[in-house]
Backbone as a chain_set.jsonl record, in Angstrom:
{"seq": "MMLFARPWTWREPWAAPLYATGAEFGWQERVWEQGSAPPPPPARAGYADVVVFVRAVRAALISEDYRSAKDEATRVSLLFGVGNSTPATLIGRCCSLNLRRVTTLGTLEFRRFHSSLNDALLLRWVHFCCSFVERFRCDAEGVVPLFDWPDEADALQWLVHQQEVATPDMLMAEMEDWLDTSTASYFMKESGALP", "coords": {"N": [[2.117, -0.755, 12.299], [1.029, -2.018, 14.355], [1.953, -1.184, 16.841], [0.457, 1.046, 17.342], [-1.944, 0.32, 18.332], [-3.71, -0.906, 21.222], [-2.04, -3.085, 23.562], [-3.489, -5.494, 24.1], [-4.643, -6.211, 21.732], [-2.665, -7.154, 20.132], [-2.16, -9.853, 19.738], [-4.501, -10.876, 18.814], [-6.565, -13.164, 17.244], [-8.467, -12.441, 15.299], [-7.419, -10.288, 14.095], [-4.913, -10.822, 13.099], [-1.366, -10.349, 13.155], [0.775, -9.512, 10.378], [3.556, -10.931, 9.45], [6.69, -11.013, 7.756], [8.101, -13.307, 8.049], [6.359, -15.351, 8.223], [3.252, -16.875, 9.354], [2.3, -15.884, 12.628], [0.808, -17.162, 14.569], [-1.684, -19.73, 14.752], [-4.949, -19.421, 13.412], [-6.956, -20.85, 14.65], [-6.137, -21.148, 17.255], [-6.516, -20.592, 20.739], [-6.097, -17.65, 22.746], [-4.523, -18.229, 25.032], [-3.269, -20.5, 24.182], [-1.623, -19.972, 22.112], [0.936, -20.684, 19.894], [1.363, -23.227, 20.815], [-0.455, -25.002, 19.8], [-1.436, -27.588, 17.455], [-0.391, -27.698, 13.933], [-2.347, -25.783, 11.534], [-5.307, -27.115, 9.839], [-5.118, -28.329, 6.403], [-6.903, -26.787, 4.841], [-6.801, -24.306, 6.051], [-4.195, -23.6, 5.869], [-1.71, -21.219, 5.272], [-3.081, -19.072, 6.129], [-3.058, -15.778, 7.192], [-0.396, -15.636, 6.513], [2.306, -14.217, 5.265], [4.371, -15.101, 3.593], [3.201, -17.213, 2.106], [1.262, -15.669, 0.828], [2.85, -13.879, -0.765], [4.121, -15.707, -2.441], [1.868, -16.723, -3.772], [0.946, -14.397, -5.098], [3.136, -13.882, -6.783], [3.017, -16.195, -8.386], [0.511, -15.833, -9.557], [0.979, -13.521, -11.077], [2.588, -14.409, -13.135], [1.03, -16.199, -14.389], [-0.878, -17.657, -17.074], [-3.537, -16.863, -17.273], [-3.488, -14.345, -16.009], [-1.653, -12.9, -17.61], [-2.971, -12.938, -20.048], [-5.274, -11.544, -19.553], [-7.627, -9.132, -20.452], [-8.418, -6.75, -19.331], [-8.044, -4.395, -16.595], [-9.708, -4.901, -14.394], [-10.123, -7.665, -14.445], [-7.562, -8.612, -13.958], [-7.146, -7.568, -11.384], [-9.124, -8.989, -10.026], [-8.073, -11.578, -10.203], [-6.028, -11.403, -8.382], [-7.165, -10.369, -6.015], [-9.75, -11.26, -5.772], [-12.712, -13.216, -4.782], [-12.426, -15.889, -5.223], [-11.389, -19.293, -4.493], [-8.628, -19.704, -4.747], [-7.285, -17.3, -4.923], [-4.676, -14.929, -4.086], [-5.52, -13.106, -2.048], [-7.62, -14.5, -0.847], [-6.245, -16.715, 0.133], [-4.574, -15.608, 2.142], [-6.43, -14.68, 3.82], [-9.174, -13.012, 5.576], [-9.229, -12.301, 8.188], [-7.004, -10.881, 9.327], [-4.367, -8.478, 9.849], [-4.644, -6.831, 7.628], [-7.213, -6.78, 5.505], [-7.716, -7.875, 2.368], [-9.707, -8.77, 0.818], [-11.9, -7.165, 0.178], [-11.248, -5.527, -1.888], [-12.106, -6.083, -4.52], [-14.902, -6.171, -4.21], [-15.836, -3.924, -2.743], [-13.934, -2.063, -3.278], [-12.092, -1.312, -1.389], [-9.625, -1.326, 1.296], [-9.305, -3.121, 4.307], [-8.351, -2.233, 7.398], [-7.378, -3.956, 10.204], [-6.248, -3.619, 12.728], [-6.649, -1.923, 14.89], [-7.727, -1.203, 18.226], [-10.937, -1.486, 19.87], [-13.065, 1.335, 20.456], [-14.869, 4.021, 22.005], [-14.294, 6.571, 21.711], [-14.692, 9.241, 19.802], [-12.941, 11.136, 18.668], [-10.496, 9.856, 18.722], [-11.038, 7.689, 17.019], [-11.504, 9.056, 14.629], [-8.954, 10.033, 14.186], [-7.624, 7.594, 13.687], [-8.907, 6.737, 11.358], [-8.128, 8.836, 9.661], [-5.346, 8.359, 9.699], [-5.231, 5.785, 8.454], [-6.36, 6.322, 5.909], [-4.536, 8.219, 4.993], [-2.236, 6.639, 4.912], [-2.886, 4.757, 2.878], [-3.216, 6.531, 0.67], [-0.648, 7.663, 0.556], [0.977, 5.448, -0.146], [-0.209, 4.177, -2.33], [0.419, 4.692, -5.024], [3.084, 4.432, -5.106], [5.247, 2.267, -5.988], [7.747, 1.495, -5.256], [8.527, 0.087, -2.921], [7.292, -2.321, -3.321], [7.992, -3.539, -5.703], [10.49, -5.123, -5.548], [9.586, -7.499, -4.317], [8.062, -8.843, -6.212], [9.344, -8.753, -8.634], [11.963, -9.61, -8.482], [14.088, -12.231, -9.557], [14.671, -14.359, -7.881], [12.782, -15.827, -5.49], [13.299, -16.359, -2.752], [15.268, -14.468, -2.13], [13.77, -12.139, -2.465], [11.84, -12.433, -0.436], [13.581, -12.449, 1.767], [14.546, -9.852, 1.652], [12.138, -8.504, 2.277], [11.718, -9.396, 4.913], [13.959, -8.229, 6.151], [13.342, -5.491, 5.703], [11.06, -5.284, 7.314], [12.123, -5.849, 9.817], [13.848, -3.686, 10.322], [12.214, -1.542, 10.251], [10.655, 1.305, 11.774], [8.425, 3.189, 13.933], [9.098, 5.884, 13.65], [10.307, 5.971, 11.088], [8.115, 5.319, 9.479], [6.399, 7.492, 9.989], [7.978, 9.546, 8.964], [7.992, 8.875, 6.246], [5.313, 9.378, 5.731], [4.986, 12.048, 6.123], [4.134, 14.265, 4.497], [1.507, 13.656, 4.112], [0.053, 13.105, 6.372], [-1.616, 14.568, 9.072], [0.056, 16.582, 11.42], [-0.648, 16.596, 14.12], [-2.043, 14.227, 14.442], [-0.049, 12.394, 13.781], [1.794, 12.924, 15.875], [0.183, 12.207, 18.081], [-0.209, 9.39, 17.729], [2.459, 8.56, 17.778], [3.203, 9.211, 20.393], [1.402, 7.59, 21.832], [2.319, 5.053, 21.063], [4.668, 4.858, 22.356], [6.934, 5.686, 21.152], [7.565, 8.334, 21.324], [8.278, 10.522, 24.069]], "CA": [[0.881, -0.178, 12.807], [0.628, -2.753, 15.542], [2.258, -0.442, 18.037], [-0.519, 2.141, 17.543], [-3.111, -0.266, 18.979], [-3.476, -1.348, 22.57], [-1.364, -4.376, 23.608], [-4.365, -6.646, 24.151], [-5.031, -6.579, 20.37], [-1.496, -7.562, 19.38], [-2.224, -11.304, 19.424], [-5.919, -11.193, 18.559], [-6.672, -13.918, 16.011], [-9.307, -11.809, 14.314], [-6.641, -9.193, 13.52], [-3.564, -11.417, 13.185], [-0.294, -9.569, 12.522], [1.34, -10.067, 9.148], [5.018, -10.904, 9.498], [7.32, -11.55, 6.568], [8.686, -14.608, 8.353], [5.298, -16.341, 8.234], [2.188, -16.696, 10.352], [2.77, -15.899, 14.001], [0.03, -18.143, 15.283], [-2.807, -20.264, 13.979], [-6.248, -18.751, 13.645], [-7.777, -21.687, 15.531], [-5.586, -21.173, 18.622], [-7.02, -19.658, 21.749], [-5.027, -16.747, 23.134], [-3.672, -18.875, 25.991], [-2.639, -21.63, 23.557], [-0.882, -19.535, 20.92], [2.282, -21.202, 19.755], [1.447, -24.604, 21.291], [-1.451, -25.793, 19.126], [-0.925, -28.257, 16.242], [-0.536, -26.881, 12.705], [-3.721, -25.68, 11.023], [-5.663, -28.073, 8.79], [-4.721, -27.843, 5.058], [-7.81, -25.748, 4.339], [-6.447, -23.016, 6.642], [-2.767, -23.32, 5.688], [-1.476, -19.989, 4.572], [-3.862, -18.01, 6.725], [-2.224, -14.724, 7.807], [0.982, -15.991, 6.202], [2.825, -13.32, 4.184], [5.174, -15.884, 2.664], [2.255, -17.859, 1.218], [0.657, -14.634, 0.01], [3.816, -13.396, -1.755], [4.264, -16.796, -3.437], [0.628, -16.767, -4.577], [0.929, -13.227, -5.982], [4.173, -14.121, -7.82], [2.475, -17.222, -9.272], [-0.599, -15.22, -10.31], [1.495, -12.535, -12.006], [3.185, -15.07, -14.297], [0.052, -17.164, -14.928], [-1.441, -17.357, -18.399], [-4.787, -16.094, -17.064], [-3.172, -12.941, -15.705], [-1.007, -12.306, -18.744], [-3.928, -12.798, -21.16], [-6.41, -10.737, -19.134], [-7.792, -7.975, -21.337], [-8.67, -5.502, -18.607], [-7.499, -4.267, -15.249], [-10.638, -5.516, -13.444], [-9.861, -9.09, -14.424], [-6.293, -8.808, -13.261], [-7.368, -7.309, -9.937], [-9.905, -10.084, -9.53], [-7.208, -12.738, -10.075], [-5.227, -11.209, -7.18], [-7.929, -9.998, -4.81], [-11.126, -11.762, -5.844], [-13.178, -14.111, -3.73], [-12.17, -17.27, -5.602], [-10.698, -20.074, -3.46], [-7.176, -19.758, -4.894], [-6.653, -15.981, -5.098], [-3.814, -14.579, -2.953], [-6.294, -12.468, -0.987], [-8.346, -15.543, -0.132], [-5.283, -17.555, 0.873], [-4.09, -14.935, 3.366], [-7.617, -14.569, 4.692], [-9.682, -11.685, 5.88], [-9.098, -12.031, 9.618], [-5.642, -10.522, 9.669], [-4.202, -7.026, 9.99], [-5.06, -6.136, 6.398], [-8.159, -7.591, 4.727], [-7.667, -7.494, 0.967], [-10.85, -9.401, 0.11], [-12.877, -6.176, -0.21], [-10.761, -4.71, -2.999], [-12.949, -6.325, -5.699], [-16.321, -5.97, -3.994], [-16.103, -2.557, -2.304], [-12.852, -1.176, -3.681], [-11.438, -0.823, -0.173], [-8.776, -2.138, 2.155], [-9.805, -3.089, 5.667], [-7.287, -2.319, 8.396], [-7.975, -4.616, 11.365], [-5.265, -3.594, 13.828], [-6.925, -0.975, 15.967], [-8.609, -1.661, 19.303], [-12.239, -0.823, 19.86], [-13.099, 2.557, 21.243], [-16.037, 4.883, 21.835], [-13.721, 7.912, 21.616], [-14.842, 9.637, 18.409], [-11.758, 11.863, 18.198], [-9.462, 8.827, 18.483], [-11.431, 6.928, 15.819], [-11.246, 9.926, 13.45], [-7.49, 10.014, 13.954], [-7.247, 6.332, 13.092], [-9.393, 6.794, 9.955], [-7.221, 9.753, 8.938], [-4.092, 7.665, 9.53], [-5.378, 4.707, 7.458], [-6.558, 6.924, 4.584], [-3.248, 8.821, 4.616], [-1.352, 5.532, 4.607], [-3.239, 4.264, 1.557], [-2.918, 7.577, -0.335], [0.799, 7.82, 0.453], [1.674, 4.309, -0.722], [-0.935, 3.5, -3.41], [1.049, 4.86, -6.333], [4.535, 4.312, -4.949], [5.532, 0.836, -6.022], [9.184, 1.269, -4.951], [8.658, -0.934, -1.883], [6.602, -3.545, -3.725], [8.66, -4.117, -6.863], [11.414, -6.228, -5.264], [8.881, -8.718, -3.969], [7.464, -9.524, -7.342], [10.189, -8.66, -9.837], [13.248, -10.311, -8.329], [13.995, -13.607, -10.073], [14.742, -15.338, -6.788], [11.758, -15.595, -4.469], [13.913, -16.373, -1.407], [15.914, -13.158, -1.955], [12.698, -11.141, -2.308], [11.287, -12.583, 0.921], [14.594, -12.018, 2.741], [14.489, -8.39, 1.595], [10.957, -8.08, 3.037], [12.014, -9.648, 6.335], [14.877, -7.171, 6.567], [12.612, -4.218, 5.771], [10.179, -5.316, 8.479], [12.915, -5.835, 11.05], [14.458, -2.411, 10.579], [11.191, -0.475, 10.226], [10.327, 1.917, 13.053], [7.368, 4.194, 13.783], [9.704, 7.116, 13.128], [10.482, 5.835, 9.631], [6.801, 5.37, 8.885], [5.911, 8.864, 10.055], [8.772, 10.336, 8.039], [7.447, 8.568, 4.916], [3.948, 9.923, 5.59], [5.029, 13.425, 6.581], [3.35, 15.184, 3.654], [0.161, 13.124, 3.953], [-0.56, 12.918, 7.658], [-1.689, 15.732, 9.951], [1.124, 16.483, 12.451], [-1.196, 16.288, 15.464], [-2.355, 12.79, 14.403], [1.233, 11.7, 13.848], [2.312, 13.052, 17.254], [-0.634, 11.431, 18.971], [0.099, 7.961, 17.647], [3.837, 8.355, 18.218], [3.198, 9.213, 21.886], [0.69, 6.408, 22.288], [3.123, 3.854, 20.806], [5.863, 4.878, 23.168], [8.06, 6.154, 20.347], [7.873, 9.678, 21.832], [7.953, 10.638, 25.507]], "C": [[0.461, -0.865, 14.087], [0.855, -1.937, 16.812], [1.254, 0.688, 18.321], [-1.758, 1.637, 18.2], [-2.72, -0.701, 20.399], [-2.89, -2.769, 22.587], [-2.301, -5.58, 23.575], [-4.835, -7.047, 22.731], [-3.849, -7.155, 19.582], [-1.529, -9.052, 18.976], [-3.655, -11.751, 19.229], [-6.058, -11.945, 17.225], [-7.528, -13.276, 14.931], [-8.603, -10.601, 13.64], [-5.164, -9.611, 13.547], [-2.52, -10.529, 12.494], [0.24, -10.266, 11.279], [2.855, -9.869, 9.156], [5.604, -11.583, 8.269], [7.966, -12.912, 6.794], [7.624, -15.712, 8.378], [4.284, -16.053, 9.313], [2.729, -16.803, 11.768], [2.063, -16.988, 14.817], [-1.141, -18.595, 14.434], [-4.118, -19.603, 14.382], [-7.052, -19.512, 14.652], [-7.29, -21.703, 16.972], [-6.309, -20.177, 19.529], [-5.843, -18.829, 22.201], [-4.039, -17.452, 24.081], [-2.939, -20.095, 25.425], [-1.69, -21.229, 22.449], [0.559, -20.022, 20.967], [2.397, -22.66, 20.18], [0.453, -25.53, 20.593], [-0.833, -26.468, 17.909], [-1.12, -27.364, 15.021], [-1.995, -26.846, 12.231], [-4.03, -26.749, 10.007], [-5.313, -27.474, 7.407], [-5.641, -26.748, 4.525], [-7.485, -24.382, 4.893], [-4.958, -22.713, 6.482], [-2.612, -22.069, 4.844], [-2.218, -18.8, 5.172], [-2.966, -17.039, 7.483], [-0.751, -14.991, 7.608], [1.473, -15.184, 4.997], [3.626, -14.096, 3.166], [4.259, -16.575, 1.638], [1.6, -16.843, 0.277], [1.595, -14.148, -1.094], [4.005, -14.456, -2.838], [3.055, -16.864, -4.355], [0.538, -15.6, -5.546], [1.943, -13.433, -7.115], [3.671, -15.129, -8.827], [1.384, -16.634, -10.159], [-0.053, -14.291, -11.388], [2.113, -13.171, -13.251], [2.23, -16.078, -14.925], [-0.461, -16.707, -16.299], [-2.719, -16.545, -18.269], [-4.492, -14.614, -16.845], [-2.586, -12.258, -16.936], [-1.953, -12.073, -19.917], [-5.168, -11.996, -20.793], [-6.489, -9.465, -19.961], [-8.051, -6.67, -20.594], [-8.134, -5.564, -17.17], [-8.394, -4.974, -14.203], [-10.403, -7.023, -13.339], [-8.572, -9.421, -13.703], [-6.433, -8.611, -11.759], [-8.153, -8.453, -9.338], [-9.053, -11.344, -9.334], [-6.313, -12.629, -8.82], [-6.068, -11.088, -5.926], [-9.361, -10.492, -4.801], [-11.457, -12.765, -4.753], [-13.025, -15.6, -4.097], [-11.3, -17.989, -4.575], [-9.167, -20.008, -3.562], [-6.53, -18.378, -5.088], [-5.741, -15.702, -3.881], [-4.562, -13.967, -1.775], [-7.075, -13.466, -0.186], [-7.411, -16.387, 0.694], [-4.847, -16.909, 2.169], [-5.247, -14.707, 4.336], [-8.024, -13.128, 4.982], [-9.503, -11.303, 7.341], [-7.636, -11.831, 10.001], [-5.541, -8.996, 9.638], [-4.719, -6.244, 8.795], [-5.936, -7.087, 5.581], [-8.184, -7.053, 3.304], [-8.858, -8.019, 0.167], [-11.866, -8.367, -0.361], [-12.454, -5.294, -1.365], [-11.696, -4.88, -4.21], [-14.432, -6.048, -5.446], [-16.664, -4.528, -3.606], [-15.032, -1.562, -2.745], [-12.086, -0.606, -2.486], [-10.474, -1.834, 0.454], [-9.339, -2.056, 3.545], [-8.637, -3.292, 6.623], [-7.926, -2.846, 9.691], [-7.025, -4.608, 12.552], [-5.706, -2.773, 15.044], [-7.901, -1.573, 16.98], [-9.941, -0.935, 19.238], [-12.213, 0.387, 20.786], [-14.405, 3.302, 20.999], [-15.589, 6.348, 21.742], [-13.729, 8.354, 20.165], [-13.62, 10.359, 17.85], [-10.656, 10.876, 17.883], [-9.787, 8.045, 17.213], [-11.215, 7.751, 14.564], [-9.766, 9.987, 13.167], [-7.069, 8.738, 13.245], [-7.725, 6.288, 11.624], [-8.5, 7.693, 9.126], [-5.879, 9.058, 8.686], [-4.186, 6.613, 8.42], [-5.526, 5.263, 6.046], [-5.238, 7.539, 4.081], [-2.233, 7.735, 4.195], [-1.626, 5.009, 3.178], [-2.86, 5.277, 0.487], [-1.4, 7.707, -0.535], [1.428, 6.697, -0.376], [0.976, 3.69, -1.94], [-0.253, 3.636, -4.751], [2.549, 4.704, -6.273], [4.883, 2.816, -4.851], [6.979, 0.509, -5.665], [9.366, 0.139, -3.931], [8.095, -2.272, -2.278], [7.356, -4.269, -4.834], [9.625, -5.265, -6.516], [10.727, -7.546, -4.94], [8.443, -9.526, -5.172], [8.295, -9.546, -8.606], [11.511, -9.405, -9.699], [13.101, -11.745, -8.83], [13.967, -14.643, -8.961], [13.747, -14.983, -5.674], [12.332, -15.526, -3.06], [14.589, -15.045, -1.131], [14.861, -12.07, -1.726], [12.091, -11.213, -0.904], [12.278, -12.161, 1.985], [14.637, -10.501, 2.799], [13.313, -7.872, 2.422], [11.151, -8.295, 4.528], [12.927, -8.547, 6.865], [14.162, -5.84, 6.717], [11.695, -4.146, 7.001], [10.96, -5.203, 9.751], [13.525, -4.468, 11.353], [13.453, -1.234, 10.625], [10.881, 0.003, 11.656], [9.119, 2.858, 12.832], [7.907, 5.537, 13.239], [9.853, 7.101, 11.61], [9.132, 5.959, 8.927], [6.273, 6.812, 8.842], [6.709, 9.795, 9.141], [8.291, 10.134, 6.593], [6.112, 9.245, 4.668], [3.869, 11.42, 5.919], [4.128, 14.385, 5.787], [1.884, 14.772, 3.539], [-0.636, 13.154, 5.263], [-0.503, 14.219, 8.485], [-0.699, 15.563, 11.084], [0.552, 16.128, 13.816], [-1.573, 14.8, 15.543], [-1.057, 11.989, 14.521], [1.809, 11.75, 15.265], [1.513, 12.202, 18.234], [-0.277, 9.947, 18.917], [1.554, 7.647, 18.045], [3.916, 8.328, 19.737], [2.551, 7.961, 22.418], [1.495, 5.096, 22.105], [4.375, 3.788, 21.673], [7.089, 5.327, 22.432], [8.49, 7.564, 20.738], [7.529, 9.732, 23.309], [6.671, 11.394, 25.72]], "O": [[-0.377, -0.347, 14.826], [0.053, -1.99, 17.745], [1.22, 1.22, 19.431], [-2.588, 2.448, 18.61], [-1.538, -0.84, 20.716], [-3.213, -3.574, 21.713], [-1.909, -6.621, 23.047], [-5.378, -8.138, 22.565], [-4.039, -7.605, 18.452], [-0.959, -9.426, 17.951], [-3.974, -12.916, 19.466], [-5.699, -11.403, 16.18], [-7.324, -13.55, 13.748], [-9.153, -9.986, 12.726], [-4.293, -8.847, 13.964], [-2.752, -10.023, 11.396], [0.155, -11.488, 11.162], [3.356, -8.774, 8.899], [5.088, -12.597, 7.799], [8.337, -13.593, 5.838], [7.96, -16.885, 8.537], [4.431, -15.11, 10.09], [3.518, -17.697, 12.076], [2.679, -17.645, 15.656], [-1.538, -17.903, 13.496], [-4.344, -19.277, 15.547], [-7.772, -18.906, 15.446], [-7.985, -22.234, 17.839], [-6.658, -19.071, 19.117], [-4.697, -19.256, 22.056], [-2.83, -17.277, 23.935], [-2.083, -20.667, 26.1], [-1.008, -22.09, 21.895], [1.288, -19.804, 21.935], [3.429, -23.284, 19.932], [0.52, -26.744, 20.786], [0.173, -25.994, 17.381], [-1.896, -26.409, 15.049], [-2.769, -27.765, 12.496], [-3.114, -27.258, 9.362], [-5.225, -26.254, 7.266], [-5.175, -25.858, 3.813], [-7.848, -23.376, 4.283], [-4.503, -21.658, 6.923], [-3.296, -21.889, 3.836], [-2.005, -17.658, 4.766], [-2.189, -17.462, 8.339], [0.065, -14.611, 8.448], [1.092, -15.451, 3.858], [3.57, -13.782, 1.977], [4.523, -16.522, 0.437], [1.406, -17.112, -0.908], [1.175, -14.019, -2.244], [4.045, -14.13, -4.024], [3.193, -17.041, -5.565], [0.108, -15.773, -6.686], [1.63, -13.181, -8.279], [3.877, -14.941, -10.026], [1.336, -16.902, -11.359], [-0.572, -14.276, -12.504], [2.158, -12.542, -14.309], [2.589, -16.744, -15.896], [-0.466, -15.518, -16.617], [-2.962, -15.637, -19.064], [-5.151, -13.744, -17.415], [-2.987, -11.142, -17.268], [-1.771, -11.133, -20.69], [-6.034, -11.788, -21.643], [-5.475, -8.789, -20.14], [-7.916, -5.594, -21.175], [-7.824, -6.628, -16.632], [-7.891, -5.568, -13.249], [-10.48, -7.587, -12.248], [-8.497, -10.382, -12.938], [-5.904, -9.388, -10.964], [-7.861, -8.856, -8.212], [-9.289, -12.101, -8.392], [-5.894, -13.646, -8.266], [-5.718, -11.645, -4.886], [-10.116, -10.16, -3.887], [-10.619, -13.117, -3.923], [-13.459, -16.468, -3.339], [-10.544, -17.338, -3.854], [-8.479, -20.234, -2.567], [-5.339, -18.301, -5.39], [-6.008, -16.185, -2.781], [-4.264, -14.282, -0.623], [-7.197, -13.32, 1.03], [-7.73, -16.745, 1.828], [-4.757, -17.582, 3.195], [-5.037, -14.56, 5.54], [-7.309, -12.176, 4.671], [-9.61, -10.131, 7.701], [-7.105, -12.514, 10.877], [-6.541, -8.312, 9.421], [-5.184, -5.114, 8.944], [-5.45, -8.077, 5.035], [-8.615, -5.926, 3.059], [-8.989, -7.737, -1.024], [-12.653, -8.683, -1.254], [-13.204, -4.411, -1.783], [-12.036, -3.889, -4.856], [-15.155, -5.719, -6.387], [-17.657, -3.974, -4.078], [-15.208, -0.352, -2.6], [-11.498, 0.472, -2.58], [-10.52, -3.03, 0.166], [-9.818, -0.992, 3.939], [-8.017, -4.354, 6.663], [-8.882, -2.266, 10.206], [-7.028, -5.566, 13.324], [-5.152, -2.946, 16.13], [-8.786, -2.351, 16.624], [-10.048, 0.12, 18.613], [-11.453, 0.449, 21.752], [-14.979, 3.22, 19.914], [-16.422, 7.254, 21.7], [-12.893, 7.916, 19.374], [-13.301, 10.205, 16.671], [-9.95, 11.032, 16.887], [-8.892, 7.77, 16.414], [-10.791, 7.217, 13.539], [-9.363, 9.992, 12.004], [-6.26, 8.775, 12.318], [-6.984, 5.835, 10.753], [-8.149, 7.345, 7.998], [-5.331, 9.153, 7.588], [-3.322, 6.555, 7.545], [-4.914, 4.761, 5.103], [-4.875, 7.401, 2.912], [-1.477, 7.912, 3.239], [-0.702, 4.846, 2.382], [-2.241, 4.91, -0.511], [-0.93, 7.846, -1.664], [2.302, 6.949, -1.206], [1.519, 2.758, -2.533], [-0.357, 2.717, -5.563], [3.223, 4.833, -7.294], [4.819, 2.206, -3.783], [7.39, -0.647, -5.766], [10.274, -0.679, -4.077], [8.391, -3.276, -1.63], [7.348, -5.499, -4.884], [9.56, -6.309, -7.166], [11.255, -8.609, -5.268], [8.455, -10.757, -5.143], [7.986, -10.279, -9.546], [12.112, -9.789, -10.703], [12.096, -12.399, -8.553], [13.316, -15.68, -9.084], [13.88, -13.954, -5.012], [11.887, -14.707, -2.255], [14.501, -14.534, -0.015], [15.047, -11.186, -0.889], [11.858, -10.187, -0.264], [11.889, -11.58, 2.998], [14.753, -9.925, 3.881], [13.463, -6.915, 3.182], [10.774, -7.436, 5.325], [12.67, -7.995, 7.935], [14.335, -5.139, 7.714], [11.569, -3.101, 7.639], [10.523, -4.532, 10.686], [13.702, -4.121, 12.521], [13.799, -0.108, 10.983], [10.851, -0.784, 12.603], [8.832, 3.265, 11.706], [7.235, 6.22, 12.465], [9.562, 8.089, 10.935], [9.022, 6.627, 7.898], [5.776, 7.284, 7.819], [6.147, 10.746, 8.599], [8.195, 11.087, 5.82], [5.806, 9.641, 3.544], [2.775, 11.981, 5.983], [3.442, 15.222, 6.375], [1.097, 15.488, 2.919], [-1.865, 13.221, 5.244], [0.539, 14.868, 8.572], [-0.624, 14.479, 11.663], [1.202, 15.428, 14.592], [-1.433, 14.184, 16.6], [-0.985, 11.02, 15.277], [2.259, 10.732, 15.791], [2.084, 11.554, 19.111], [-0.068, 9.321, 19.956], [1.831, 6.578, 18.589], [4.629, 7.499, 20.303], [3.067, 7.331, 23.341], [1.362, 4.161, 22.895], [5.058, 2.765, 21.708], [8.18, 5.354, 23.002], [9.637, 7.952, 20.515], [6.596, 9.065, 23.756], [6.25, 11.585, 26.86]]}, "num_chains": 1, "name": "protein.A"}
């Protein structure tokens, strides 16, 4: 989804990209310092880091608290709640996908798009995000390997591979039945995927 936003937002710390290889840059870095600042303090370790998030989810899924939870709300809270050790808290809210609002508002917050006063463009983005969630919310095919494979390293390597081979064309093909064709065409042209 990064390609659908303007280039100046690609390295914005308040909407940090989520790469399967780990955090691209530290939240505390200024744009002109990215990649050269010292590692984040321990309190911020794991911020916008997919590897840390996947490990935390895997640990939560096998925890006694999760396995003994009597209802879905408790299980969701263990993964996405506001407690200091939940996976959603570890990855943080200032990244491409804020998961912290799942338990309070029941929503996902997509933080990749640039600001705009163009109402038609903003409606397209809302339609795209809603279509994305609806398309993938019940399809666990892409999520299962991350959390069910016995070897965490293999699961993360699979995710890295999936991210490296993914293209806007593949995403639009997956969302074909969910996304309006004019919205799909618009974002494909804007991303440079179509002439």
